[in-house]
C-alpha positions in Angstrom: -24.1 26.5 16.8 -20.6 27.8 15.9 -19.0 24.8 17.5 -21.1 22.4 15.4 -20.4 24.4 12.2 -16.6 24.3 12.9 -16.8 20.5 13.7 -18.7 19.9 10.4 -16.1 21.9 8.4 -13.3 20.0 10.1 -15.1 16.7 9.3 -15.6 17.6 5.7 -12.0 18.6 5.3 -10.8 15.3 6.8 -13.2 13.4 4.6 -11.8 15.2 1.5 -8.2 14.5 2.5 -9.0 10.8 3.0 -10.6 10.6 -0.4 -7.5 12.2 -1.9 -5.3 9.7 -0.1 -7.5 6.8 -1.3 -7.1 7.9 -5.0 -3.4 8.1 -4.6 -3.2 4.7 -3.0 -5.4 3.3 -5.8 -3.1 4.8 -8.5 0.0 3.4 -6.8 -1.5 -0.1 -6.5 -2.4 0.1 -10.2 1.1 1.0 -11.1 2.5 -1.9 -9.1 0.2 -4.4 -10.7 1.1 -3.1 -14.2 4.6 -4.3 -15.1 4.7 -2.1 -18.2 4.6 1.0 -16.1 1.6 2.5 -17.9 -1.4 3.6 -15.9 -4.7 3.3 -17.6 -7.8 5.3 -16.6 -11.4 4.3 -17.2 -14.1 6.6 -18.6 -15.2 7.9 -15.3 -11.7 8.8 -14.2 -10.9 10.6 -17.4 -14.2 12.5 -17.2 -13.3 13.5 -13.7 -9.8 14.6 -14.6 -11.0 16.6 -17.7 -14.1 17.9 -16.0 -16.3 16.7 -18.9 -19.3 14.4 -19.2 -19.2 11.0 -20.8 -21.0 12.2 -23.9 -18.3 14.9 -24.5 -15.6 12.2 -24.0 -17.4 10.0 -26.6 -17.4 13.0 -29.0 -13.6 13.4 -28.6 -13.2 9.7 -29.3 -15.4 9.9 -32.4 -13.3 12.9 -33.7 -10.1 11.0 -32.9 -8.8 13.8 -30.8 -8.2 11.5 -27.8 -6.4 8.1 -27.9 -8.1 5.1 -26.3 -8.1 1.4 -26.0 -11.2 -0.8 -26.2 -10.6 -4.2 -24.6 -13.1 -6.6 -23.3 -16.0 -4.2 -23.5 -14.1 -1.6 -21.5 -12.6 1.7 -22.8 -9.3 2.7 -21.3 -7.0 5.7 -21.7 -3.3 6.0 -21.0 -2.7 8.5 -18.3 0.3 9.8 -20.2 -1.9 10.4 -23.3 -4.3 12.5 -21.2 -1.4 14.5 -19.7 0.1 15.0 -23.2 -3.3 16.1 -24.5 -3.6 18.7 -21.7 -0.1 20.0 -22.3 -0.8 20.3 -26.1 -3.8 22.5 -25.5 -2.2 24.5 -22.7 -2.4 28.3 -23.3 0.4 30.3 -21.8 -0.3 33.6 -20.3 0.9 36.6 -22.3 3.0 38.9 -20.1 
């Protein structure tokens, strides 16, 4: 039973690493396809990065607190804008 549990944990760990590598490869391929150098994220990717739901992201768009592009029925966000937004709201620890 312990051997099966260890095997399952190892399998899940490998699967998680493969998923991480897949995301990195996808981002690299997007960068190479985009001659401007900007990487754009779709709604699902931004929600995943910010750990928020689509409705909350819509609320931020409505309040103009997050920059976005609507093009061809798709909403896109510059990766650098998302990073800047996170940095702007970063709270430093008081020491």
